[in-house]
N, C-alpha and C positions, 0 to 999 in steps of 0.2 A: 896480097890477093884477098878479095872478099869472097867468102864460100857462102853461097845461098843454102839455107835450110829448107828442104822440101818437106812440107808437112805430110805425115803418114795419112794415106786415105783409108777409109773404111774398108774397101776391098782388099787392102794389104793387112789388115788386123786379122789374126787368127783367134776365133772364138772356140776353144777346145770343147769337144763333147765328152770327155772323160778326163778324170784326175788320177786314173790309175788305182784308186781306192775301192775296196769292196762296197757293195750297196748296204750291208748289214755286217754286224760284228758276231752275230750268233744266230741260231736257228729260230729262237723265240722272236726276236726282232724282225728277221726276214719274214716269218710266217705272218706277223702282224701287218707289215708293209703289203705283202701280196694280198691278204684278206680284205684290208680296206680299200686298196686300189681296185682289185677285181670286182668287188661288190659294188663300187660306185660305177664302174664300167657298165655293170649289169643294169644298175638303177637307171642310168641315162643312155641305155643302148638305143632307144628309139629317137634320141635327139642328136642331129648332126652338128649342132652348134655348142656342143660341151665337150671340151678336150680335157682328158685326165691322163696324167703321166706319173710315173714313179721314178725317183732318182735321176730326174732330168735337169741339166743346167738351165737356169733361167738367168738371162742376161737383160736387166732393165734399161741399161744405158748404152746407147750407140756409141762406139768409139772407145769403149773402155771394157776390156776383157777380164779385167781383174775384179769388176763388180759383179758378183754372181752368187747364187745359191742353188742347191739342188735338193728341194724338199723331198722327203720319203714319199709323199703323195701330194699332188697339187691339182686343183680343179679350176678351169678357166671357162666361164660362161661367155658365149658370144664369139668363139673361135671354132673353126672347122675341126671336126674329129678326123685326124690323119697323122701318118708317122712324122716324126721330127728328130733331128739329131740333137736339137737344143731349142729353147724357146727364147728367141730374140724378140723382145717386146715391141721394137720400133718396126718390125715386120708383121706384127699381129695387131694392127690397128691401135697400137700403144695401150692395149688392155692387159693389166697384170693379172696373175692368177688371184682369184677372190678368196679361195680357201686352200689352207695348207695343212698337213699333218706331219708331225715328227714322232717317231717311236724311239724312245731313249734306250741306250745300252749302258753298261757299266762304264765305258770309256768316255762318255759324254762329260764334258766339264761345264761349270757354271758360266764361265767366260764365253765359251762356244755358244751356249744356249742363249745368253744375253745378247751376243753379236746377231744371232739369228733373229731374235725378237725385234731388235732395232732395225735390222734390214727389213724385215716384213713390214713393219710399221711404216717405215720411210717410203717404201715402194708401193704401197696400196693394197695390202692384203687386208680383207674384211674379217676373216675368221681364222683363228689359229688354234690348232688343237695338239696338246703335247701328252703322250701317254707313255708311262713308265711301266711296262708289264711285269717287272721284278717286284716293284713295290705296289702294283695295282693302283696306280695314281693317275688321274686324268686332270689336266689343266685346260681350260678353255679361254680364249681371249676374243673379244668381238670388238670391232670398230666403233669408236665414239669420237667424231670429229676427226682429228688428225692422230688419234692415238688408239692403240689397242689396250683395252681394259678388261681385267680378269672377270670372269663370270663367277658370281658369288655362289650360286647353286648349280653345279654342273650335273649332278645326278638327276636324270629326267630331262635334261636340256634338249630342246630341238633346235637343230641349225636353221637359221633363217634362210640360208641359201639352198642348202641341200635337203632340208626337210627330215633328215634322219634324227633319231632320238638316242641319247647316250644313257645307258643304265649301268650303275656300278653294283655288282654283287660283292659279297665278301671275298670272293676268290678271283673275280675276273671282270673285264669290261664287256658288256653286251651292246651292240649296236643294231637299231631296227630301222628298216625302211619306212617311208610314210604309210605304206599299206600294212605295216606291222610284221613283215618278215624279218627274222633274225639274220644278220651277216654271218655267213658261214665259211669255213675254210674250204679250200678245193676238195680235200679229202671228204669232208662233211657233205658237201654238195654231191659228190659221187656215191656216198652211201645213200643219201636221200633219193637219188635217181634209181638206184638199184632197188630200194625198198618199193618205189613206185612201179618199177618194171615187174617185180615179183608180185605185187598187188593185182596189177593188170593181167598178168599170166593166170593167177589163181581165178580171177573173175571169168577170164576166157574158158578155162578148163571147166568150170561149173556150168557155164552156159552150154558148152558143147555136150557135156553129161546130160543135161536136161533135154537138149534138143534131140540127142540120140534116144532117150526113153520115150520122148513123145512120138518120134517117128515109128516106134514099135507099137503104138496103139493103133487100133482099127479106125476107120472113118466114123463108125457109130460111137466109139469111146471118145473120139475127139469132139463130136458134134455137140456134146453137152458142156464142153469146156470153153472158158473165154480165154483163147490162146493168141498170143501175138504171133502172126503168121512169120514174122522175121526169125522167130525161135527155130523154125523148122527149115530154114535155109541152110 
């Protein structure tokens, strides 16, 4: 009896959305992943055609669920900003992520990072940034032909795609938006909002105190003053 082999269709292939592993190995790595991802979300909040994700499986080849990576952060220009369980490139106009970030932890191995570099290079990444927060080392690679080449001078480098600037201090990496605003952690953002709220409250109280004093003056006293009528409201 001849047994016919029926090819597996793409509908029968399962593309997992999780491998059961944690997104980060420690708090420092997690903080950096969240900071970069969320600040990029803010930077491109007004654009519906920029998709940004953290720790999301990217499948570049239809029909092969074993070919995948989950960058700590990836940015895709030309794709709709919406929720996804994974990024299946053939369903996304065959557009690969153009920019990826990886934040190292002590568990990362040279072989693992080499395999990621080869993967990103093969499947069309244009910019690849690797930051080691423990050593405060940043490596950047940018596309040149069919290869990703190391950026010789990363300190002060401006991403061609994102427009952000990388600045290395003796103790830390600082990232700045095209407008010069520094990337902040969520806690720092909240602290800044609280400071702005406190400043606005102080200005309001001063305004109210001034208005109260002006209302105590007689019309004759007010006549000689150049007063904005709004202050008396």
